[in-house]
C-alpha positions, 0 to 999 in steps of 0.5 A: 208200403214203404214204396207207396207214397203216403197221403200224410205230409205229402206235397205242397198242396197238402201242407201249404197252409202250414208252410204258408203260416210259418213263412209269413211269420218269418217274413213279418219278423224280418220287418219287425212286425212279429217278435220271434223267440228262438233257440237257434236260427233256421238258416244253416245246415246243422247236420254233422257227419262222423268219420266213424259211421258206426258211432254217428253223432249229429247235432242241431247247434245254432248256426248264428250263435243266437241267444234268443229262444224261438218256439218249435216250428209248427208242422202238420200232424198228417192224416195218421195221428191217432189223436181223434182228429182223423178217425181212431183216437189212441190217446183215450185207450188205457195203456197209451201212457208208457215209455216203451212204445215198441210193442202194441198194447191192449188187445193188440200184440204186435211188435215193431222190429228195427234198430233200437232208438231212445228218444228224449225230448226236453220241453221248455218254456220259450217265454223264459228264454228256454231256461225253464223246464215245463214240468207236468206237461205231456208229449204224445209221440208217434212214427212209422215202422221200418217198413214205412207203415203207421199202426192203426192206419196202414194196410196190415197193421190197422189192428196194431198200435205200436210206436205210439205213446204218451208221457208226462214231463219230469222236473227237467221237462223231459220225456224218454221213449224206447222205440226203433229207428223209423224208415224213410218212405217215399216222399218224406225225410226220416222223421218222428211226429209229436204233440205237446199238451199242457198236462197229462190229463189234456193229452189223454183226453186229446184236448188243448194241444200246445204244439205239433211238430216233427223231429228230423234225423241227420243223413249220416245216421240214417245212411248207417241204419239203413245199411242194415237188414230190414231197411232195404226200401229206405236206401232207395227212398233216401237217395231221392231226398234231402232235408233241403228238398223235403216239403216239411223241413225245406224252410228250416230244420235247425230246431228240429234236427235231433242230436243223435249218438250211438251205433247199430249194435248198441242202439241210438239215442236222439235228443231234442229241446222243444220250446213251447 
């Protein structure tokens, strides 16, 4: 499955409406017609490389030192969100609210194997200049496994629901998920999908999405992870891609590039601030 081009997030013909909206907003902002709020600029490559690949650390620091607060770029959820918008709705299932998403829940019993990854998203209020945490919001997060398969949809894992989960943000506006590092499948840069909701009730009822976006990983971290057993297909797929050519991140990714630290042996942590 990792070698097969997935329908989700594929090509400009699929994602053109989303990309056109983002580019039109930026165009209007450039001539002063639409106010943009932002934590960083989308104009530079913020991926950092480590001299020691076993302890990689990459950051999404602002390229221009802007003090504005820009809302997280909106991206397609793809056809495998599991939120009821395309078939199955995992959000209404008992057990979806959880921190550890490596295993399936309910009647399913599968577990996703791979390099350990802990993801922490900090949801903040963009209107406040990114200074106010959004306590009591909720985040639904999902991604593919190390073979490039999505639970609930991909052949062989349609009965599984691993690598999907919901959490309510705490007083710091944070949610933390325990997971595994996702694969790089054909046609897409390594990424994680997420939706932000106004409350946990909204999330578990799959209503009133506040924001839909994607988190990206820096190349040096991906290269290190994909050199390990189980990620063989990702090596070839990565060699044909870059953040600049990915059809989602090519128009700017500074706000979506996670700060990633750790090692293959101890696992990685990925953090991202999500202004909404």
